[in-house]
MDTraj code that builds the backbone (N, CA, C; nanometers):
import mdtraj as md
import numpy as np

residues = "MET GLU ILE ASP ASP LEU ILE THR PRO ALA SER VAL ILE ALA ASN LEU ARG ALA THR ASN LYS ARG GLN ALA LEU PHE ALA ARG LEU GLU LYS PRO ILE GLU PHE ASP ALA ILE ASP SER GLN PRO VAL ASP LEU ILE PHE LEU LEU LEU THR PRO ALA ALA ALA GLY THR ASP HIS LEU LYS ALA LEU ALA LEU ILE SER ARG LEU LEU ARG ASN ARG ALA MET CYS THR LYS LEU ARG ALA MET ASP SER ALA ASP THR ILE TYR ALA PHE LEU ILE ASP ARG ALA ALA SER HIS ALA ALA GLN HIS LEU ALA LEU ALA ARG PRO PRO PRO THR GLN PRO ARG VAL".split()
xyz = np.array([
    [0.1293, -1.4406, 1.2670],
    [0.1512, -1.3207, 1.1877],
    [0.0249, -1.2359, 1.1905],
    [0.0406, -1.1072, 1.2213],
    [-0.0726, -1.0156, 1.2230],
    [-0.0780, -0.9365, 1.0930],
    [-0.1985, -0.9085, 1.0497],
    [-0.2166, -0.8264, 0.9308],
    [-0.3032, -0.7082, 0.9718],
    [-0.2463, -0.5855, 0.9626],
    [-0.3219, -0.4662, 0.9982],
    [-0.4271, -0.4348, 0.8928],
    [-0.3857, -0.4339, 0.7696],
    [-0.4754, -0.4014, 0.6587],
    [-0.4523, -0.5019, 0.5480],
    [-0.5587, -0.5625, 0.5011],
    [-0.5471, -0.6572, 0.3916],
    [-0.6039, -0.5922, 0.2664],
    [-0.5206, -0.5818, 0.1669],
    [-0.5627, -0.5236, 0.0394],
    [-0.5440, -0.6309, -0.0656],
    [-0.6497, -0.6660, -0.1345],
    [-0.6406, -0.7705, -0.2356],
    [-0.5903, -0.7116, -0.3672],
    [-0.5216, -0.7913, -0.4470],
    [-0.4769, -0.7422, -0.5780],
    [-0.5929, -0.6918, -0.6631],
    [-0.7063, -0.7582, -0.6544],
    [-0.8213, -0.7155, -0.7349],
    [-0.8669, -0.5751, -0.6956],
    [-0.8646, -0.5435, -0.5646],
    [-0.9083, -0.4104, -0.5221],
    [-0.8098, -0.3030, -0.5647],
    [-0.6818, -0.3365, -0.5642],
    [-0.5800, -0.2404, -0.6077],
    [-0.5947, -0.2128, -0.7570],
    [-0.6110, -0.3170, -0.8349],
    [-0.6256, -0.3001, -0.9803],
    [-0.7552, -0.2257, -1.0126],
    [-0.8620, -0.2556, -0.9412],
    [-0.9882, -0.1837, -0.9625],
    [-0.9699, -0.0350, -0.9314],
    [-0.8986, -0.0043, -0.8244],
    [-0.8734, 0.1348, -0.7879],
    [-0.7847, 0.2029, -0.8917],
    [-0.6864, 0.1316, -0.9424],
    [-0.5985, 0.1841, -1.0462],
    [-0.6790, 0.2203, -1.1706],
    [-0.7659, 0.1306, -1.2093],
    [-0.8494, 0.1565, -1.3279],
    [-0.9478, 0.2700, -1.3040],
    [-1.0047, 0.2770, -1.1837],
    [-1.1056, 0.3788, -1.1540],
    [-1.0458, 0.5190, -1.1434],
    [-0.9281, 0.5301, -1.0849],
    [-0.8687, 0.6621, -1.0622],
    [-0.7698, 0.7025, -1.1702],
    [-0.7182, 0.6050, -1.2443],
    [-0.6164, 0.6289, -1.3467],
    [-0.4932, 0.6979, -1.2881],
    [-0.4640, 0.6682, -1.1601],
    [-0.3459, 0.7220, -1.0923],
    [-0.2590, 0.6063, -1.0476],
    [-0.1295, 0.6325, -1.0372],
    [-0.0411, 0.5256, -0.9926],
    [-0.0707, 0.4912, -0.8462],
    [-0.0456, 0.3674, -0.8144],
    [-0.0705, 0.3157, -0.6804],
    [0.0593, 0.2554, -0.6278],
    [0.0907, 0.2821, -0.5034],
    [0.2083, 0.2231, -0.4396],
    [0.1625, 0.1487, -0.3157],
    [0.2142, 0.0295, -0.2992],
    [0.1860, -0.0492, -0.1797],
    [0.3182, -0.0752, -0.1095],
    [0.3163, -0.0676, 0.0214],
    [0.4346, -0.0909, 0.1012],
    [0.4064, -0.2082, 0.1938],
    [0.5043, -0.2961, 0.2074],
    [0.4926, -0.4088, 0.3003],
    [0.6215, -0.4186, 0.3811],
    [0.6042, -0.4440, 0.5081],
    [0.7183, -0.4696, 0.5961],
    [0.7032, -0.6122, 0.6454],
    [0.7974, -0.6953, 0.6074],
    [0.7899, -0.8363, 0.6422],
    [0.8356, -0.8596, 0.7856],
    [0.7629, -0.9434, 0.8547],
    [0.8010, -0.9792, 0.9911],
    [0.9313, -1.0582, 0.9907],
    [0.9447, -1.1441, 0.8913],
    [1.0641, -1.2273, 0.8789],
    [1.1269, -1.1984, 0.7419],
    [1.2475, -1.1388, 0.7405],
    [1.3125, -1.1064, 0.6120],
    [1.3320, -1.2313, 0.5254],
    [1.3307, -1.2098, 0.3942],
    [1.3508, -1.3201, 0.3006],
    [1.4830, -1.3004, 0.2257],
    [1.5433, -1.4112, 0.1892],
    [1.6661, -1.4056, 0.1101],
    [1.6301, -1.3560, -0.0297],
    [1.7139, -1.2706, -0.0817],
    [1.6934, -1.2142, -0.2138],
    [1.8314, -1.1909, -0.2712],
    [1.8483, -1.2048, -0.3965],
    [1.9800, -1.1894, -0.4567],
    [2.0158, -1.0405, -0.4661],
    [2.0170, -0.9759, -0.3495],
    [2.0434, -0.8320, -0.3437],
    [2.1918, -0.8033, -0.3596],
    [2.2227, -0.6871, -0.4093],
    [2.3605, -0.6461, -0.4326],
    [2.4405, -0.6425, -0.3031],
    [2.3730, -0.6125, -0.1889],
    [2.4428, -0.6067, -0.0604],
    [2.4357, -0.7383, 0.0168],
    [2.3779, -0.8407, -0.0445],
    [2.3654, -0.9748, 0.0140],
    [2.2821, -0.9784, 0.1418],
    [2.2052, -0.8743, 0.1676],
    [2.1207, -0.8689, 0.2870],
    [1.9803, -0.9206, 0.2547],
    [1.9160, -0.9860, 0.3514],
    [1.7770, -1.0278, 0.3286],
    [1.6851, -0.9058, 0.3192],
    [1.5715, -0.9239, 0.2577],
    [1.4781, -0.8151, 0.2309],
    [1.3612, -0.8205, 0.3289],
    [1.3282, -0.7051, 0.3866],
    [1.2107, -0.6991, 0.4736],
    [1.1215, -0.5785, 0.4426],
    [1.1680, -0.4863, 0.3588],
    [1.0885, -0.3708, 0.3173],
    [1.0621, -0.3834, 0.1678],
    [0.9335, -0.3844, 0.1315],
    [0.8963, -0.4084, -0.0087],
    [0.7993, -0.3006, -0.0561],
    [0.8241, -0.2501, -0.1753],
    [0.7318, -0.1581, -0.2419],
    [0.6819, -0.2238, -0.3688],
    [0.5541, -0.2057, -0.3958],
    [0.4943, -0.2475, -0.5224],
    [0.4384, -0.1214, -0.5859],
    [0.4770, -0.0948, -0.7071],
    [0.4315, 0.0245, -0.7779],
    [0.3528, -0.0183, -0.9004],
    [0.2297, 0.0295, -0.9106],
    [0.1439, 0.0018, -1.0258],
    [0.1076, 0.1343, -1.0908],
    [0.1200, 0.1389, -1.2227],
    [0.0863, 0.2621, -1.2937],
    [-0.0050, 0.2295, -1.4116],
    [-0.0912, 0.3242, -1.4471],
    [-0.1751, 0.3039, -1.5653],
    [-0.0878, 0.2945, -1.6906],
    [-0.1343, 0.2232, -1.7893],
    [-0.0583, 0.2056, -1.9130],
    [-0.0266, 0.3395, -1.9795],
    [-0.1152, 0.4372, -1.9660],
    [-0.0978, 0.5665, -2.0320],
    [-0.0109, 0.6633, -1.9512],
    [0.0506, 0.6171, -1.8430],
    [0.1260, 0.7066, -1.7545],
    [0.2616, 0.7473, -1.8121],
    [0.3026, 0.6864, -1.9206],
    [0.4319, 0.7227, -1.9796],
    [0.5469, 0.6846, -1.8889],
    [0.6359, 0.7799, -1.8652],
    [0.7548, 0.7516, -1.7838],
    [0.7384, 0.7930, -1.6376],
    [0.6176, 0.8259, -1.5951],
    [0.5952, 0.8658, -1.4560],
    [0.6429, 0.7594, -1.3578],
    [0.6315, 0.6334, -1.3974],
    [0.6727, 0.5264, -1.3061],
    [0.8228, 0.5318, -1.2785],
    [0.9008, 0.5794, -1.3742],
    [1.0456, 0.5898, -1.3529],
    [1.0782, 0.6945, -1.2467],
    [1.0023, 0.8042, -1.2468],
    [1.0216, 0.9076, -1.1448],
    [0.9844, 0.8528, -1.0073],
    [0.8747, 0.7781, -1.0016],
    [0.8318, 0.7196, -0.8744],
    [0.9335, 0.6172, -0.8250],
    [0.9858, 0.5347, -0.9146],
    [1.0872, 0.4365, -0.8756],
    [1.2145, 0.5051, -0.8252],
    [1.2525, 0.6127, -0.8897],
    [1.3715, 0.6867, -0.8462],
    [1.3497, 0.7432, -0.7057],
    [1.2314, 0.7949, -0.6796],
    [1.2001, 0.8485, -0.5476],
    [1.2049, 0.7379, -0.4419],
    [1.1436, 0.6239, -0.4701],
    [1.1450, 0.5112, -0.3766],
    [1.2885, 0.4661, -0.3511],
    [1.3677, 0.4601, -0.4551],
    [1.5079, 0.4205, -0.4416],
    [1.5842, 0.5164, -0.3518],
    [1.5652, 0.6466, -0.3732],
    [1.6328, 0.7461, -0.2883],
    [1.5903, 0.7323, -0.1431],
    [1.4625, 0.7101, -0.1209],
    [1.4122, 0.6979, 0.0161],
    [1.4707, 0.5759, 0.0861],
    [1.4776, 0.4641, 0.0153],
    [1.5221, 0.3398, 0.0782],
    [1.6740, 0.3277, 0.0891],
    [1.7474, 0.4118, 0.0206],
    [1.8929, 0.4124, 0.0375],
    [1.9335, 0.4783, 0.1687],
    [1.8404, 0.5502, 0.2285],
    [1.8660, 0.6190, 0.3549],
    [1.8449, 0.5198, 0.4697],
    [1.9547, 0.4792, 0.5342],
    [1.9469, 0.3786, 0.6412],
    [1.8608, 0.4247, 0.7579],
    [1.8674, 0.5530, 0.7910],
    [1.7876, 0.6050, 0.9026],
    [1.6384, 0.5899, 0.8720],
    [1.6008, 0.6145, 0.7471],
    [1.4606, 0.6000, 0.7102],
    [1.4166, 0.4542, 0.7219],
    [1.5003, 0.3633, 0.6749],
    [1.4668, 0.2208, 0.6838],
    [1.4527, 0.1776, 0.8294],
    [1.5397, 0.2264, 0.9153],
    [1.5321, 0.1945, 1.0581],
    [1.4004, 0.2446, 1.1167],
    [1.3611, 0.3667, 1.0794],
    [1.2340, 0.4223, 1.1278],
    [1.1163, 0.3395, 1.0782],
    [1.1183, 0.3015, 0.9499],
    [1.0093, 0.2204, 0.8953],
    [0.9964, 0.0869, 0.9693],
    [1.1080, 0.0288, 1.0045],
    [1.1062, -0.0996, 1.0759],
    [1.0517, -0.0851, 1.2180],
    [1.0668, 0.0324, 1.2779],
    [1.0257, 0.0536, 1.4164],
    [0.8803, 0.0990, 1.4304],
    [0.8204, 0.1481, 1.3247],
    [0.6830, 0.2000, 1.3327],
    [0.5847, 0.0875, 1.3582],
    [0.4805, 0.1197, 1.4366],
    [0.3902, 0.0141, 1.4810],
    [0.2489, 0.0188, 1.4238],
    [0.2210, 0.1124, 1.3334],
    [0.0865, 0.1134, 1.2744],
    [0.0920, 0.1545, 1.1278],
    [-0.0055, 0.1059, 1.0543],
    [-0.0135, 0.1380, 0.9115],
    [-0.0320, 0.2880, 0.8909],
    [-0.1110, 0.3524, 0.9767],
    [-0.1341, 0.4966, 0.9640],
    [-0.0047, 0.5760, 0.9837],
    [0.0773, 0.5355, 1.0801],
    [0.2043, 0.6032, 1.1065],
    [0.2988, 0.5866, 0.9880],
    [0.3053, 0.4658, 0.9358],
    [0.3916, 0.4391, 0.8199],
    [0.3449, 0.5208, 0.7001],
    [0.2151, 0.5217, 0.6748],
    [0.1596, 0.5971, 0.5621],
    [0.1944, 0.7461, 0.5743],
    [0.1700, 0.8041, 0.6921],
    [0.1984, 0.9466, 0.7120],
    [0.3468, 0.9757, 0.6925],
    [0.4316, 0.8882, 0.7428],
    [0.5758, 0.9055, 0.7293],
    [0.6183, 0.9011, 0.5832],
    [0.5686, 0.8028, 0.5085],
    [0.6065, 0.7898, 0.3674],
    [0.5565, 0.9075, 0.2850],
    [0.4348, 0.9514, 0.3112],
    [0.3797, 1.0657, 0.2380],
    [0.4620, 1.1912, 0.2675],
    [0.4969, 1.2108, 0.3945],
    [0.5771, 1.3265, 0.4330],
    [0.7146, 1.3222, 0.3672],
    [0.7794, 1.2066, 0.3688],
    [0.9120, 1.1915, 0.3075],
    [0.9040, 1.2147, 0.1569],
    [0.8030, 1.1571, 0.0920],
    [0.7892, 1.1722, -0.0533],
    [0.7677, 1.3185, -0.0896],
    [0.6826, 1.3874, -0.0139],
    [0.6565, 1.5287, -0.0418],
    [0.7825, 1.6114, -0.0193],
    [0.8569, 1.5791, 0.0847],
    [0.9797, 1.6506, 0.1151],
    [1.0837, 1.6312, 0.0041],
    [1.1007, 1.5072, -0.0413],
    [1.1962, 1.4797, -0.1496],
    [1.1518, 1.5465, -0.2795],
    [1.0237, 1.5395, -0.3093],
    [0.9738, 1.6007, -0.4328],
    [0.9957, 1.7518, -0.4295],
    [0.9701, 1.8138, -0.3152],
    [0.9882, 1.9578, -0.3033],
    [1.1347, 1.9957, -0.3227],
    [1.2261, 1.9163, -0.2681],
    [1.3686, 1.9439, -0.2850],
    [1.4078, 1.9380, -0.4318],
    [1.3573, 1.8378, -0.5020],
    [1.3941, 1.8222, -0.6427],
    [1.3277, 1.9278, -0.7296],
    [1.2069, 1.9689, -0.6939],
    [1.1425, 2.0761, -0.7687],
    [1.2191, 2.2066, -0.7479],
    [1.2638, 2.2294, -0.6255],
    [1.3386, 2.3520, -0.5972],
    [1.4688, 2.3543, -0.6768],
    [1.5338, 2.2388, -0.6893],
    [1.6580, 2.2326, -0.7660],
    [1.6329, 2.2522, -0.9144],
    [1.5176, 2.2087, -0.9616],
    [1.4887, 2.2162, -1.1043],
    [1.4417, 2.3555, -1.1456],
    [1.3943, 2.4328, -1.0512],
    [1.3444, 2.5663, -1.0824],
    [1.4596, 2.6585, -1.1220],
    [1.4452, 2.7309, -1.2333],
    [1.5528, 2.8256, -1.2687],
    [1.5510, 2.9445, -1.1733],
    [1.6652, 3.0098, -1.1544],
    [1.6669, 3.1269, -1.0653],
    [1.5847, 3.2380, -1.1267],
    [1.5293, 3.3241, -1.0415],
    [1.4503, 3.4362, -1.0964],
    [1.5398, 3.5271, -1.1805],
    [1.4819, 3.5803, -1.2842],
    [1.5604, 3.6699, -1.3702],
    [1.5640, 3.8093, -1.3091],
    [1.6756, 3.8733, -1.3284],
    [1.6923, 4.0097, -1.2777],
    [1.6569, 4.1069, -1.3896],
    [1.5806, 4.2095, -1.3557],
    [1.5489, 4.3092, -1.4605],
    [1.6758, 4.3821, -1.5049],
    [1.6851, 4.4073, -1.6332],
    [1.8008, 4.4819, -1.6854],
    [1.7787, 4.6302, -1.6654],
    [1.8851, 4.6955, -1.6293],
    [1.8765, 4.8410, -1.6064],
    [1.9412, 4.9145, -1.7204],
])
top = md.Topology()
chain = top.add_chain()
for i, resn in enumerate(residues, 1):
    res = top.add_residue(resn, chain, resSeq=i)
    for name in ("N", "CA", "C"):
        top.add_atom(name, md.element.get_by_symbol(name[0]), res)
traj = md.Trajectory(xyz[None], top)
């Protein structure tokens, strides 16, 4: 088994405390593991989300975004095919920004028209 980047739990928690920002870790398992998933499929794509205690409900928004991303089979296929941590990181950041922009656009009220 090869490990491209090793991040220890202590370093992640230290970074969480230092930056006071949520941290997400992604892992792609070489060998899927059995999990009591609703679709009965083994798991090979894993996200870990850590948030500061004072973050309120921000973690729920992040979990919803991760859920939307992973429900897309094409995205999961792409994640499984990528061969470097940098490529995966860039892809996830791009997808997250794209999804966030779509939801912000939907949440924005239409511009008001001046009354004549």
